[in-house]
PyMOL commands that place a pseudoatom at each C-alpha (Angstrom):
pseudoatom trace, name=CA, resn=MET, resi=1, chain=A, elem=C, hetatm=0, pos=[179.945, 158.985, 64.397]
pseudoatom trace, name=CA, resn=VAL, resi=2, chain=A, elem=C, hetatm=0, pos=[181.247, 161.315, 67.088]
pseudoatom trace, name=CA, resn=ILE, resi=3, chain=A, elem=C, hetatm=0, pos=[184.847, 160.599, 66.055]
pseudoatom trace, name=CA, resn=LEU, resi=4, chain=A, elem=C, hetatm=0, pos=[183.881, 161.455, 62.460]
pseudoatom trace, name=CA, resn=ILE, resi=5, chain=A, elem=C, hetatm=0, pos=[182.467, 164.794, 63.630]
pseudoatom trace, name=CA, resn=PHE, resi=6, chain=A, elem=C, hetatm=0, pos=[185.731, 165.493, 65.446]
pseudoatom trace, name=CA, resn=VAL, resi=7, chain=A, elem=C, hetatm=0, pos=[187.882, 164.652, 62.402]
pseudoatom trace, name=CA, resn=ILE, resi=8, chain=A, elem=C, hetatm=0, pos=[185.723, 166.740, 60.051]
pseudoatom trace, name=CA, resn=HIS, resi=9, chain=A, elem=C, hetatm=0, pos=[185.809, 169.689, 62.467]
pseudoatom trace, name=CA, resn=ILE, resi=10, chain=A, elem=C, hetatm=0, pos=[189.604, 169.615, 62.723]
pseudoatom trace, name=CA, resn=ALA, resi=11, chain=A, elem=C, hetatm=0, pos=[189.922, 169.254, 58.930]
pseudoatom trace, name=CA, resn=ILE, resi=12, chain=A, elem=C, hetatm=0, pos=[187.589, 172.176, 58.177]
pseudoatom trace, name=CA, resn=THR, resi=13, chain=A, elem=C, hetatm=0, pos=[189.253, 174.399, 60.744]
pseudoatom trace, name=CA, resn=ASN, resi=14, chain=A, elem=C, hetatm=0, pos=[192.744, 173.738, 59.386]
pseudoatom trace, name=CA, resn=ILE, resi=15, chain=A, elem=C, hetatm=0, pos=[192.175, 173.347, 55.628]
pseudoatom trace, name=CA, resn=LEU, resi=16, chain=A, elem=C, hetatm=0, pos=[189.500, 175.775, 54.475]
pseudoatom trace, name=CA, resn=PRO, resi=17, chain=A, elem=C, hetatm=0, pos=[190.184, 179.508, 53.883]
pseudoatom trace, name=CA, resn=TYR, resi=18, chain=A, elem=C, hetatm=0, pos=[189.024, 182.346, 56.162]
pseudoatom trace, name=CA, resn=PRO, resi=19, chain=A, elem=C, hetatm=0, pos=[185.291, 182.590, 56.145]
pseudoatom trace, name=CA, resn=PHE, resi=20, chain=A, elem=C, hetatm=0, pos=[184.692, 178.866, 55.663]
pseudoatom trace, name=CA, resn=ASN, resi=21, chain=A, elem=C, hetatm=0, pos=[187.041, 177.716, 58.405]
pseudoatom trace, name=CA, resn=HIS, resi=22, chain=A, elem=C, hetatm=0, pos=[184.611, 179.214, 60.914]
pseudoatom trace, name=CA, resn=ILE, resi=23, chain=A, elem=C, hetatm=0, pos=[182.008, 176.528, 60.222]
pseudoatom trace, name=CA, resn=ASN, resi=24, chain=A, elem=C, hetatm=0, pos=[181.694, 174.833, 63.587]
pseudoatom trace, name=CA, resn=ILE, resi=25, chain=A, elem=C, hetatm=0, pos=[181.048, 171.189, 62.761]
pseudoatom trace, name=CA, resn=PHE, resi=26, chain=A, elem=C, hetatm=0, pos=[181.607, 170.176, 66.369]
pseudoatom trace, name=CA, resn=TYR, resi=27, chain=A, elem=C, hetatm=0, pos=[178.778, 172.457, 67.526]
pseudoatom trace, name=CA, resn=LEU, resi=28, chain=A, elem=C, hetatm=0, pos=[176.607, 171.145, 64.709]
pseudoatom trace, name=CA, resn=GLY, resi=29, chain=A, elem=C, hetatm=0, pos=[177.266, 167.605, 65.935]
pseudoatom trace, name=CA, resn=ILE, resi=30, chain=A, elem=C, hetatm=0, pos=[176.459, 168.519, 69.536]
pseudoatom trace, name=CA, resn=PHE, resi=31, chain=A, elem=C, hetatm=0, pos=[173.284, 170.226, 68.352]
pseudoatom trace, name=CA, resn=TYR, resi=32, chain=A, elem=C, hetatm=0, pos=[172.067, 167.195, 66.463]
pseudoatom trace, name=CA, resn=LEU, resi=33, chain=A, elem=C, hetatm=0, pos=[173.076, 164.836, 69.248]
pseudoatom trace, name=CA, resn=VAL, resi=34, chain=A, elem=C, hetatm=0, pos=[170.916, 166.853, 71.655]
pseudoatom trace, name=CA, resn=PHE, resi=35, chain=A, elem=C, hetatm=0, pos=[168.155, 167.390, 69.082]
pseudoatom trace, name=CA, resn=LEU, resi=36, chain=A, elem=C, hetatm=0, pos=[167.905, 163.878, 67.681]
pseudoatom trace, name=CA, resn=SER, resi=37, chain=A, elem=C, hetatm=0, pos=[168.759, 161.988, 70.829]
pseudoatom trace, name=CA, resn=GLU, resi=38, chain=A, elem=C, hetatm=0, pos=[165.878, 161.159, 73.086]
pseudoatom trace, name=CA, resn=LYS, resi=39, chain=A, elem=C, hetatm=0, pos=[168.284, 159.884, 75.755]
pseudoatom trace, name=CA, resn=PRO, resi=40, chain=A, elem=C, hetatm=0, pos=[170.055, 162.504, 77.892]
pseudoatom trace, name=CA, resn=LYS, resi=41, chain=A, elem=C, hetatm=0, pos=[172.914, 160.096, 78.686]
pseudoatom trace, name=CA, resn=ASN, resi=42, chain=A, elem=C, hetatm=0, pos=[174.123, 160.332, 75.068]
pseudoatom trace, name=CA, resn=ILE, resi=43, chain=A, elem=C, hetatm=0, pos=[175.223, 163.895, 75.756]
pseudoatom trace, name=CA, resn=TRP, resi=44, chain=A, elem=C, hetatm=0, pos=[177.828, 162.692, 78.253]
pseudoatom trace, name=CA, resn=TYR, resi=45, chain=A, elem=C, hetatm=0, pos=[179.582, 160.688, 75.536]
pseudoatom trace, name=CA, resn=LEU, resi=46, chain=A, elem=C, hetatm=0, pos=[180.807, 163.996, 74.150]
pseudoatom trace, name=CA, resn=LEU, resi=47, chain=A, elem=C, hetatm=0, pos=[182.979, 164.851, 77.153]
pseudoatom trace, name=CA, resn=PRO, resi=48, chain=A, elem=C, hetatm=0, pos=[185.997, 162.761, 76.077]
pseudoatom trace, name=CA, resn=LEU, resi=49, chain=A, elem=C, hetatm=0, pos=[185.812, 164.263, 72.588]
pseudoatom trace, name=CA, resn=ILE, resi=50, chain=A, elem=C, hetatm=0, pos=[185.578, 167.783, 73.927]
pseudoatom trace, name=CA, resn=PHE, resi=51, chain=A, elem=C, hetatm=0, pos=[188.705, 167.021, 75.959]
pseudoatom trace, name=CA, resn=LEU, resi=52, chain=A, elem=C, hetatm=0, pos=[190.394, 165.658, 72.819]
pseudoatom trace, name=CA, resn=LEU, resi=53, chain=A, elem=C, hetatm=0, pos=[189.429, 168.816, 70.926]
pseudoatom trace, name=CA, resn=GLU, resi=54, chain=A, elem=C, hetatm=0, pos=[191.078, 170.816, 73.698]
pseudoatom trace, name=CA, resn=LEU, resi=55, chain=A, elem=C, hetatm=0, pos=[194.424, 169.329, 72.661]
pseudoatom trace, name=CA, resn=PHE, resi=56, chain=A, elem=C, hetatm=0, pos=[194.145, 170.713, 69.121]
pseudoatom trace, name=CA, resn=VAL, resi=57, chain=A, elem=C, hetatm=0, pos=[193.305, 174.374, 69.785]
pseudoatom trace, name=CA, resn=ALA, resi=58, chain=A, elem=C, hetatm=0, pos=[195.558, 177.317, 70.557]
pseudoatom trace, name=CA, resn=THR, resi=59, chain=A, elem=C, hetatm=0, pos=[193.467, 178.745, 73.388]
pseudoatom trace, name=CA, resn=PRO, resi=60, chain=A, elem=C, hetatm=0, pos=[194.429, 178.287, 77.039]
pseudoatom trace, name=CA, resn=PHE, resi=61, chain=A, elem=C, hetatm=0, pos=[193.753, 174.788, 78.282]
pseudoatom trace, name=CA, resn=GLY, resi=62, chain=A, elem=C, hetatm=0, pos=[190.252, 174.321, 79.617]
pseudoatom trace, name=CA, resn=VAL, resi=63, chain=A, elem=C, hetatm=0, pos=[188.483, 177.169, 77.824]
pseudoatom trace, name=CA, resn=ASN, resi=64, chain=A, elem=C, hetatm=0, pos=[186.984, 174.966, 75.094]
pseudoatom trace, name=CA, resn=PHE, resi=65, chain=A, elem=C, hetatm=0, pos=[186.144, 172.162, 77.501]
pseudoatom trace, name=CA, resn=LEU, resi=66, chain=A, elem=C, hetatm=0, pos=[184.380, 174.433, 79.962]
pseudoatom trace, name=CA, resn=THR, resi=67, chain=A, elem=C, hetatm=0, pos=[182.552, 176.324, 77.227]
pseudoatom trace, name=CA, resn=TYR, resi=68, chain=A, elem=C, hetatm=0, pos=[181.320, 173.212, 75.408]
pseudoatom trace, name=CA, resn=PHE, resi=69, chain=A, elem=C, hetatm=0, pos=[180.345, 171.575, 78.700]
pseudoatom trace, name=CA, resn=ILE, resi=70, chain=A, elem=C, hetatm=0, pos=[178.288, 174.587, 79.800]
pseudoatom trace, name=CA, resn=LEU, resi=71, chain=A, elem=C, hetatm=0, pos=[176.845, 174.888, 76.297]
pseudoatom trace, name=CA, resn=THR, resi=72, chain=A, elem=C, hetatm=0, pos=[175.785, 171.230, 76.194]
pseudoatom trace, name=CA, resn=LEU, resi=73, chain=A, elem=C, hetatm=0, pos=[174.015, 171.534, 79.538]
pseudoatom trace, name=CA, resn=PHE, resi=74, chain=A, elem=C, hetatm=0, pos=[172.436, 174.838, 78.476]
pseudoatom trace, name=CA, resn=MET, resi=75, chain=A, elem=C, hetatm=0, pos=[171.235, 173.406, 75.157]
pseudoatom trace, name=CA, resn=SER, resi=76, chain=A, elem=C, hetatm=0, pos=[169.758, 170.342, 76.849]
pseudoatom trace, name=CA, resn=TRP, resi=77, chain=A, elem=C, hetatm=0, pos=[167.900, 172.528, 79.314]
pseudoatom trace, name=CA, resn=LEU, resi=78, chain=A, elem=C, hetatm=0, pos=[166.787, 174.961, 76.608]
pseudoatom trace, name=CA, resn=PHE, resi=79, chain=A, elem=C, hetatm=0, pos=[165.527, 172.157, 74.401]
pseudoatom trace, name=CA, resn=ALA, resi=80, chain=A, elem=C, hetatm=0, pos=[163.694, 170.390, 77.216]
pseudoatom trace, name=CA, resn=ASN, resi=81, chain=A, elem=C, hetatm=0, pos=[162.079, 173.473, 78.771]
pseudoatom trace, name=CA, resn=ILE, resi=82, chain=A, elem=C, hetatm=0, pos=[161.847, 176.337, 76.259]
pseudoatom trace, name=CA, resn=PHE, resi=83, chain=A, elem=C, hetatm=0, pos=[162.027, 175.103, 72.656]
pseudoatom trace, name=CA, resn=THR, resi=84, chain=A, elem=C, hetatm=0, pos=[159.819, 172.042, 72.914]
pseudoatom trace, name=CA, resn=ALA, resi=85, chain=A, elem=C, hetatm=0, pos=[158.339, 172.468, 69.427]
pseudoatom trace, name=CA, resn=ARG, resi=86, chain=A, elem=C, hetatm=0, pos=[160.359, 170.869, 66.659]
pseudoatom trace, name=CA, resn=SER, resi=87, chain=A, elem=C, hetatm=0, pos=[159.307, 173.153, 63.854]
pseudoatom trace, name=CA, resn=PHE, resi=88, chain=A, elem=C, hetatm=0, pos=[161.971, 174.458, 61.526]
pseudoatom trace, name=CA, resn=PRO, resi=89, chain=A, elem=C, hetatm=0, pos=[161.898, 178.133, 62.696]
pseudoatom trace, name=CA, resn=PHE, resi=90, chain=A, elem=C, hetatm=0, pos=[162.227, 177.102, 66.353]
pseudoatom trace, name=CA, resn=ILE, resi=91, chain=A, elem=C, hetatm=0, pos=[165.052, 174.710, 65.581]
pseudoatom trace, name=CA, resn=THR, resi=92, chain=A, elem=C, hetatm=0, pos=[166.890, 177.430, 63.660]
pseudoatom trace, name=CA, resn=LEU, resi=93, chain=A, elem=C, hetatm=0, pos=[166.367, 179.962, 66.465]
pseudoatom trace, name=CA, resn=TYR, resi=94, chain=A, elem=C, hetatm=0, pos=[167.488, 177.389, 69.041]
pseudoatom trace, name=CA, resn=PHE, resi=95, chain=A, elem=C, hetatm=0, pos=[170.595, 176.725, 66.960]
pseudoatom trace, name=CA, resn=ILE, resi=96, chain=A, elem=C, hetatm=0, pos=[171.449, 180.419, 66.575]
pseudoatom trace, name=CA, resn=ILE, resi=97, chain=A, elem=C, hetatm=0, pos=[170.923, 181.143, 70.285]
pseudoatom trace, name=CA, resn=GLY, resi=98, chain=A, elem=C, hetatm=0, pos=[173.089, 178.200, 71.305]
pseudoatom trace, name=CA, resn=LEU, resi=99, chain=A, elem=C, hetatm=0, pos=[175.926, 179.086, 68.932]
pseudoatom trace, name=CA, resn=THR, resi=100, chain=A, elem=C, hetatm=0, pos=[175.848, 182.750, 69.946]
pseudoatom trace, name=CA, resn=VAL, resi=101, chain=A, elem=C, hetatm=0, pos=[175.929, 181.832, 73.638]
pseudoatom trace, name=CA, resn=TYR, resi=102, chain=A, elem=C, hetatm=0, pos=[178.839, 179.473, 72.951]
pseudoatom trace, name=CA, resn=ARG, resi=103, chain=A, elem=C, hetatm=0, pos=[180.866, 182.117, 71.102]
pseudoatom trace, name=CA, resn=VAL, resi=104, chain=A, elem=C, hetatm=0, pos=[180.188, 184.879, 73.625]
pseudoatom trace, name=CA, resn=LEU, resi=105, chain=A, elem=C, hetatm=0, pos=[180.999, 182.604, 76.568]
pseudoatom trace, name=CA, resn=PHE, resi=106, chain=A, elem=C, hetatm=0, pos=[184.116, 181.335, 74.795]
pseudoatom trace, name=CA, resn=ASN, resi=107, chain=A, elem=C, hetatm=0, pos=[185.374, 184.876, 74.128]
pseudoatom trace, name=CA, resn=ILE, resi=108, chain=A, elem=C, hetatm=0, pos=[184.661, 185.999, 77.685]
pseudoatom trace, name=CA, resn=LEU, resi=109, chain=A, elem=C, hetatm=0, pos=[186.532, 183.023, 79.182]
pseudoatom trace, name=CA, resn=ASN, resi=110, chain=A, elem=C, hetatm=0, pos=[189.340, 183.389, 76.662]
pseudoatom trace, name=CA, resn=TYR, resi=111, chain=A, elem=C, hetatm=0, pos=[189.658, 187.078, 77.511]
pseudoatom trace, name=CA, resn=ILE, resi=112, chain=A, elem=C, hetatm=0, pos=[189.671, 186.491, 81.274]
pseudoatom trace, name=CA, resn=ILE, resi=113, chain=A, elem=C, hetatm=0, pos=[192.190, 183.654, 81.156]
pseudoatom trace, name=CA, resn=GLY, resi=114, chain=A, elem=C, hetatm=0, pos=[194.250, 185.362, 78.439]
pseudoatom trace, name=CA, resn=ARG, resi=115, chain=A, elem=C, hetatm=0, pos=[194.513, 188.563, 80.469]
pseudoatom trace, name=CA, resn=ALA, resi=116, chain=A, elem=C, hetatm=0, pos=[195.445, 186.632, 83.587]
pseudoatom trace, name=CA, resn=THR, resi=117, chain=A, elem=C, hetatm=0, pos=[198.230, 184.614, 81.954]
pseudoatom trace, name=CA, resn=THR, resi=118, chain=A, elem=C, hetatm=0, pos=[199.550, 186.918, 79.219]
pseudoatom trace, name=CA, resn=HIS, resi=119, chain=A, elem=C, hetatm=0, pos=[198.909, 190.473, 78.188]
pseudoatom trace, name=CA, resn=THR, resi=120, chain=A, elem=C, hetatm=0, pos=[197.067, 189.620, 75.012]
pseudoatom trace, name=CA, resn=GLU, resi=121, chain=A, elem=C, hetatm=0, pos=[195.184, 192.393, 73.251]
pseudoatom trace, name=CA, resn=PHE, resi=122, chain=A, elem=C, hetatm=0, pos=[191.667, 191.584, 72.061]
pseudoatom trace, name=CA, resn=ASN, resi=123, chain=A, elem=C, hetatm=0, pos=[190.070, 193.416, 69.166]
pseudoatom trace, name=CA, resn=PRO, resi=124, chain=A, elem=C, hetatm=0, pos=[186.263, 193.598, 69.656]
pseudoatom trace, name=CA, resn=THR, resi=125, chain=A, elem=C, hetatm=0, pos=[185.649, 194.330, 65.957]
pseudoatom trace, name=CA, resn=THR, resi=126, chain=A, elem=C, hetatm=0, pos=[187.476, 191.212, 64.826]
pseudoatom trace, name=CA, resn=ILE, resi=127, chain=A, elem=C, hetatm=0, pos=[185.782, 189.104, 67.481]
pseudoatom trace, name=CA, resn=THR, resi=128, chain=A, elem=C, hetatm=0, pos=[182.343, 190.384, 66.440]
pseudoatom trace, name=CA, resn=LEU, resi=129, chain=A, elem=C, hetatm=0, pos=[183.024, 189.728, 62.752]
pseudoatom trace, name=CA, resn=ASN, resi=130, chain=A, elem=C, hetatm=0, pos=[184.223, 186.213, 63.578]
pseudoatom trace, name=CA, resn=ILE, resi=131, chain=A, elem=C, hetatm=0, pos=[181.088, 185.566, 65.644]
pseudoatom trace, name=CA, resn=PHE, resi=132, chain=A, elem=C, hetatm=0, pos=[178.844, 186.721, 62.787]
pseudoatom trace, name=CA, resn=ALA, resi=133, chain=A, elem=C, hetatm=0, pos=[180.815, 184.654, 60.267]
pseudoatom trace, name=CA, resn=GLU, resi=134, chain=A, elem=C, hetatm=0, pos=[180.622, 181.538, 62.412]
pseudoatom trace, name=CA, resn=VAL, resi=135, chain=A, elem=C, hetatm=0, pos=[176.935, 181.936, 63.273]
pseudoatom trace, name=CA, resn=GLY, resi=136, chain=A, elem=C, hetatm=0, pos=[175.977, 182.687, 59.665]
pseudoatom trace, name=CA, resn=LEU, resi=137, chain=A, elem=C, hetatm=0, pos=[177.962, 179.946, 57.982]
pseudoatom trace, name=CA, resn=THR, resi=138, chain=A, elem=C, hetatm=0, pos=[177.235, 177.278, 60.576]
pseudoatom trace, name=CA, resn=THR, resi=139, chain=A, elem=C, hetatm=0, pos=[173.527, 178.140, 60.476]
pseudoatom trace, name=CA, resn=ALA, resi=140, chain=A, elem=C, hetatm=0, pos=[173.542, 177.857, 56.678]
pseudoatom trace, name=CA, resn=VAL, resi=141, chain=A, elem=C, hetatm=0, pos=[175.139, 174.399, 56.932]
pseudoatom trace, name=CA, resn=MET, resi=142, chain=A, elem=C, hetatm=0, pos=[172.590, 173.435, 59.603]
pseudoatom trace, name=CA, resn=VAL, resi=143, chain=A, elem=C, hetatm=0, pos=[169.682, 174.577, 57.406]
pseudoatom trace, name=CA, resn=VAL, resi=144, chain=A, elem=C, hetatm=0, pos=[170.928, 172.537, 54.449]
pseudoatom trace, name=CA, resn=PHE, resi=145, chain=A, elem=C, hetatm=0, pos=[171.589, 169.512, 56.653]
pseudoatom trace, name=CA, resn=HIS, resi=146, chain=A, elem=C, hetatm=0, pos=[168.205, 169.789, 58.370]
pseudoatom trace, name=CA, resn=ILE, resi=147, chain=A, elem=C, hetatm=0, pos=[166.316, 170.079, 55.075]
pseudoatom trace, name=CA, resn=PHE, resi=148, chain=A, elem=C, hetatm=0, pos=[168.191, 167.047, 53.761]
pseudoatom trace, name=CA, resn=TYR, resi=149, chain=A, elem=C, hetatm=0, pos=[167.629, 165.123, 57.001]
pseudoatom trace, name=CA, resn=SER, resi=150, chain=A, elem=C, hetatm=0, pos=[163.928, 165.933, 57.304]
pseudoatom trace, name=CA, resn=PHE, resi=151, chain=A, elem=C, hetatm=0, pos=[163.321, 164.941, 53.681]
pseudoatom trace, name=CA, resn=PHE, resi=152, chain=A, elem=C, hetatm=0, pos=[164.621, 161.423, 54.278]
pseudoatom trace, name=CA, resn=ASN, resi=153, chain=A, elem=C, hetatm=0, pos=[163.501, 160.948, 57.875]
pseudoatom trace, name=CA, resn=LYS, resi=154, chain=A, elem=C, hetatm=0, pos=[159.886, 159.904, 58.422]
pseudoatom trace, name=CA, resn=LYS, resi=155, chain=A, elem=C, hetatm=0, pos=[159.871, 161.303, 61.941]
pseudoatom trace, name=CA, resn=PHE, resi=156, chain=A, elem=C, hetatm=0, pos=[159.994, 164.967, 60.821]
pseudoatom trace, name=CA, resn=ASN, resi=157, chain=A, elem=C, hetatm=0, pos=[158.662, 164.695, 57.268]
pseudoatom trace, name=CA, resn=PRO, resi=158, chain=A, elem=C, hetatm=0, pos=[155.165, 166.274, 57.059]
pseudoatom trace, name=CA, resn=LYS, resi=159, chain=A, elem=C, hetatm=0, pos=[153.934, 163.977, 54.272]
pseudoatom trace, name=CA, resn=TYR, resi=160, chain=A, elem=C, hetatm=0, pos=[154.128, 160.986, 56.660]
pseudoatom trace, name=CA, resn=LEU, resi=161, chain=A, elem=C, hetatm=0, pos=[152.195, 162.647, 59.500]
pseudoatom trace, name=CA, resn=GLY, resi=162, chain=A, elem=C, hetatm=0, pos=[148.767, 161.864, 58.087]
pseudoatom trace, name=CA, resn=SER, resi=163, chain=A, elem=C, hetatm=0, pos=[149.530, 158.193, 57.504]
pseudoatom trace, name=CA, resn=SER, resi=164, chain=A, elem=C, hetatm=0, pos=[150.337, 157.290, 61.122]
for i in range(1, 164): cmd.bond("trace and resi %d" % i, "trace and resi %d" % (i + 1))
show_as sticks, trace
zoom trace
Protein backbone atom coordinates (compact mmCIF):
# COMPACT_ATOMS: atom_id res chain seq x y z
CA MET A 1 0.00 0.00 0.00
CA VAL A 2 2.83 2.39 0.81
CA ILE A 3 4.42 1.76 -2.60
CA LEU A 4 1.05 2.56 -4.21
CA ILE A 5 0.93 5.87 -2.32
CA PHE A 6 4.42 6.67 -3.59
CA VAL A 7 3.54 5.86 -7.22
CA ILE A 8 0.30 7.87 -7.10
CA HIS A 9 2.12 10.84 -5.54
CA ILE A 10 4.79 10.87 -8.24
CA ALA A 11 2.14 10.48 -10.97
CA ILE A 12 -0.03 13.34 -9.66
CA THR A 13 2.95 15.63 -9.20
CA ASN A 14 4.22 15.05 -12.74
CA ILE A 15 1.02 14.61 -14.78
CA LEU A 16 -1.66 16.95 -13.47
CA PRO A 17 -1.75 20.70 -14.32
CA TYR A 18 -0.86 23.52 -11.91
CA PRO A 19 -3.32 23.66 -9.10
CA PHE A 20 -3.98 19.92 -9.02
CA ASN A 21 -0.35 18.86 -9.01
CA HIS A 22 -0.07 20.31 -5.51
CA ILE A 23 -2.24 17.55 -4.04
CA ASN A 24 0.14 15.88 -1.62
CA ILE A 25 -0.81 12.21 -1.73
CA PHE A 26 2.31 11.25 0.20
CA TYR A 27 1.27 13.46 3.13
CA LEU A 28 -2.24 12.07 2.90
CA GLY A 29 -0.80 8.56 3.16
CA ILE A 30 1.37 9.48 6.14
CA PHE A 31 -1.64 11.09 7.79
CA TYR A 32 -3.79 8.01 7.43
CA LEU A 33 -0.97 5.71 8.45
CA VAL A 34 -0.61 7.69 11.69
CA PHE A 35 -4.37 8.13 12.10
CA LEU A 36 -5.51 4.60 11.32
CA SER A 37 -2.53 2.76 12.71
CA GLU A 38 -2.68 1.87 16.35
CA LYS A 39 0.94 0.69 16.26
CA PRO A 40 3.65 3.37 16.36
CA LYS A 41 6.18 1.05 14.68
CA ASN A 42 4.23 1.29 11.40
CA ILE A 43 5.38 4.88 11.07
CA TRP A 44 9.00 3.77 10.72
CA TYR A 45 8.14 1.79 7.59
CA LEU A 46 7.82 5.12 5.80
CA LEU A 47 11.49 6.06 6.14
CA PRO A 48 12.70 4.04 3.12
CA LEU A 49 9.90 5.51 1.00
CA ILE A 50 10.68 9.03 2.10
CA PHE A 51 14.28 8.37 1.06
CA LEU A 52 13.04 7.03 -2.29
CA LEU A 53 10.90 10.14 -2.76
CA GLU A 54 14.03 12.21 -2.16
CA LEU A 55 15.47 10.80 -5.39
CA PHE A 56 12.57 12.15 -7.48
CA VAL A 57 12.44 15.79 -6.35
CA ALA A 58 14.42 18.80 -7.51
CA THR A 59 15.16 20.20 -4.05
CA PRO A 60 18.56 19.80 -2.40
CA PHE A 61 19.14 16.29 -1.12
CA GLY A 62 17.88 15.74 2.39
CA VAL A 63 15.29 18.53 2.59
CA ASN A 64 12.30 16.26 1.91
CA PHE A 65 13.64 13.46 4.08
CA LEU A 66 14.29 15.70 7.06
CA THR A 67 10.98 17.52 6.68
CA TYR A 68 8.88 14.36 6.37
CA PHE A 69 10.77 12.72 9.24
CA ILE A 70 10.18 15.69 11.56
CA LEU A 71 6.58 15.92 10.36
CA THR A 72 5.90 12.23 11.04
CA LEU A 73 7.26 12.52 14.57
CA PHE A 74 5.35 15.77 15.12
CA MET A 75 2.09 14.28 13.84
CA SER A 76 2.48 11.19 16.01
CA TRP A 77 3.07 13.35 19.06
CA LEU A 78 0.24 15.72 18.17
CA PHE A 79 -2.19 12.87 17.64
CA ALA A 80 -1.21 11.08 20.84
CA ASN A 81 -1.17 14.13 23.12
CA ILE A 82 -3.29 16.96 21.70
CA PHE A 83 -5.87 15.70 19.18
CA THR A 84 -7.04 12.59 20.98
CA ALA A 85 -10.66 12.94 19.82
CA ARG A 86 -11.39 11.37 16.46
CA SER A 87 -14.25 13.60 15.45
CA PHE A 88 -14.30 14.96 11.93
CA PRO A 89 -13.55 18.64 12.81
CA PHE A 90 -10.55 17.65 14.94
CA ILE A 91 -9.23 15.33 12.26
CA THR A 92 -9.54 18.08 9.66
CA LEU A 93 -7.83 20.62 11.92
CA TYR A 94 -5.08 18.10 12.72
CA PHE A 95 -4.61 17.50 9.00
CA ILE A 96 -4.43 21.22 8.16
CA ILE A 97 -1.99 21.96 11.00
CA GLY A 98 0.27 19.08 9.98
CA LEU A 99 0.31 20.02 6.30
CA THR A 100 0.94 23.69 7.07
CA VAL A 101 3.80 22.81 9.41
CA TYR A 102 5.25 20.53 6.73
CA ARG A 103 5.11 23.21 4.03
CA VAL A 104 6.51 25.97 6.23
CA LEU A 105 9.32 23.75 7.51
CA PHE A 106 10.05 22.55 3.97
CA ASN A 107 10.28 26.11 2.64
CA ILE A 108 12.47 27.25 5.52
CA LEU A 109 14.90 24.34 5.04
CA ASN A 110 14.82 24.76 1.28
CA TYR A 111 15.58 28.46 1.64
CA ILE A 112 18.45 27.91 4.09
CA ILE A 113 20.08 25.14 2.07
CA GLY A 114 19.33 26.88 -1.25
CA ARG A 115 20.96 30.10 -0.07
CA ALA A 116 23.97 28.22 1.24
CA THR A 117 24.61 26.27 -1.96
CA THR A 118 23.35 28.58 -4.72
CA HIS A 119 22.06 32.11 -4.86
CA THR A 120 18.48 31.18 -5.55
CA GLU A 121 15.85 33.88 -5.24
CA PHE A 122 12.67 32.97 -3.37
CA ASN A 123 9.39 34.73 -4.04
CA PRO A 124 7.26 34.82 -0.83
CA THR A 125 4.05 35.50 -2.78
CA THR A 126 4.46 32.42 -4.95
CA ILE A 127 5.42 30.29 -1.96
CA THR A 128 2.35 31.47 -0.02
CA LEU A 129 0.02 30.80 -2.96
CA ASN A 130 1.51 27.32 -3.38
CA ILE A 131 1.04 26.61 0.34
CA PHE A 132 -2.61 27.68 0.18
CA ALA A 133 -3.18 25.64 -2.99
CA GLU A 134 -1.61 22.54 -1.48
CA VAL A 135 -3.38 22.85 1.87
CA GLY A 136 -6.75 23.54 0.25
CA LEU A 137 -6.66 20.84 -2.40
CA THR A 138 -5.11 18.18 -0.19
CA THR A 139 -7.63 18.94 2.56
CA ALA A 140 -10.48 18.62 0.06
CA VAL A 141 -9.16 15.21 -1.03
CA MET A 142 -8.79 14.20 2.63
CA VAL A 143 -12.38 15.25 3.41
CA VAL A 144 -13.75 13.21 0.50
CA PHE A 145 -11.58 10.23 1.40
CA HIS A 146 -12.50 10.43 5.09
CA ILE A 147 -16.23 10.64 4.36
CA PHE A 148 -15.92 7.65 2.04
CA TYR A 149 -13.80 5.74 4.56
CA SER A 150 -16.01 6.45 7.57
CA PHE A 151 -19.12 5.41 5.64
CA PHE A 152 -17.73 1.93 5.00
CA ASN A 153 -15.73 1.46 8.19
CA LYS A 154 -17.66 0.33 11.27
CA LYS A 155 -15.04 1.76 13.60
CA PHE A 156 -15.90 5.41 12.83
CA ASN A 157 -19.45 5.07 11.51
CA PRO A 158 -21.93 6.55 14.04
CA LYS A 159 -24.79 4.20 13.11
CA TYR A 160 -22.78 1.24 14.49
CA LEU A 161 -21.94 2.87 17.83
CA GLY A 162 -25.23 1.98 19.49
CA SER A 163 -25.08 -1.67 18.47
CA SER A 164 -21.80 -2.52 20.22
